[in-house]
TIDRENDREN-692199 format. One line per field, with one value per residue (C-alpha): residue number from 1; y negated, x negated, z negated. Coordinates in Angstrom, 2 decimals, decimal comma. Layout:
BEGIN
seq	[NUM  ...]
y	[Y  ...]
x	[X  ...]
z	[Z  ...]
***
This chain:
BEGIN
seq	[1  2  3  4  5  6  7  8  9  10  11  12  13  14  15  16  17  18  19  20  21  22  23  24  25  26  27  28  29  30  31  32  33  34  35  36  37  38  39  40  41  42  43  44  45  46  47  48  49  50  51  52  53  54  55  56  57  58  59  60  61  62  63  64  65  66]
y	[17,42  13,83  12,20  8,38  7,36  3,66  2,15  0,79  -2,66  -3,09  -3,31  -0,93  2,90  5,64  9,13  12,14  15,58  17,13  16,22  16,94  14,28  11,97  12,13  11,88  8,69  7,25  7,77  6,20  3,31  2,69  2,76  0,52  -2,02  -1,80  -2,49  -5,48  -3,70  -6,00  -4,64  -8,05  -8,58  -5,35  -5,80  -9,40  -8,00  -5,14  -7,56  -9,88  -6,89  -5,67  -9,22  -9,44  -6,07  -7,11  -10,38  -8,50  -6,02  -8,81  -10,48  -7,23  -6,66  -10,19  -9,56  -6,33  -7,85  -10,65]
x	[-6,49  -5,66  -2,59  -1,99  0,84  0,90  0,66  -2,64  -0,98  -0,28  -4,10  -3,81  -4,85  -4,08  -4,90  -2,79  -4,40  -1,46  1,94  4,04  2,19  2,16  5,92  6,27  4,06  6,08  9,29  7,64  6,42  9,90  11,37  8,87  9,50  13,22  12,80  10,61  7,82  4,67  1,28  0,19  3,12  2,67  -0,91  -0,45  2,27  -0,13  -3,02  -0,75  0,37  -3,09  -4,13  -1,27  -2,29  -6,04  -4,95  -2,58  -5,51  -8,02  -5,47  -4,80  -8,61  -9,03  -6,21  -7,75  -11,16  -9,85]
z	[17,56  16,56  17,67  17,96  15,61  16,50  19,95  21,05  21,82  18,08  17,47  14,58  15,23  12,80  13,72  12,40  12,40  13,92  15,71  12,54  10,57  13,50  13,53  9,78  9,82  12,49  10,60  7,47  9,57  11,01  7,46  6,02  9,01  8,40  4,89  5,32  3,61  3,42  2,30  1,26  -0,97  -2,73  -3,18  -4,63  -7,05  -8,13  -8,65  -10,83  -12,80  -13,42  -14,49  -16,95  -18,50  -18,50  -20,46  -22,82  -23,65  -24,40  -26,51  -28,46  -28,82  -30,25  -32,74  -33,78  -34,26  -36,58]
***
């Protein structure tokens, strides 16, 4: 049976397949909240790193083609 891990008033619902995972996810949520973890910031950073790598690979390909 699935267990709510985030209160309904948050507007976000995640279902854990069992109570142990529900407890784990809640602890992880609390740790992330205390650490100021923001998905948007992490996603932006990952995107920027990906773009940098893409540009580096394109430059390398141009050098090798010359």
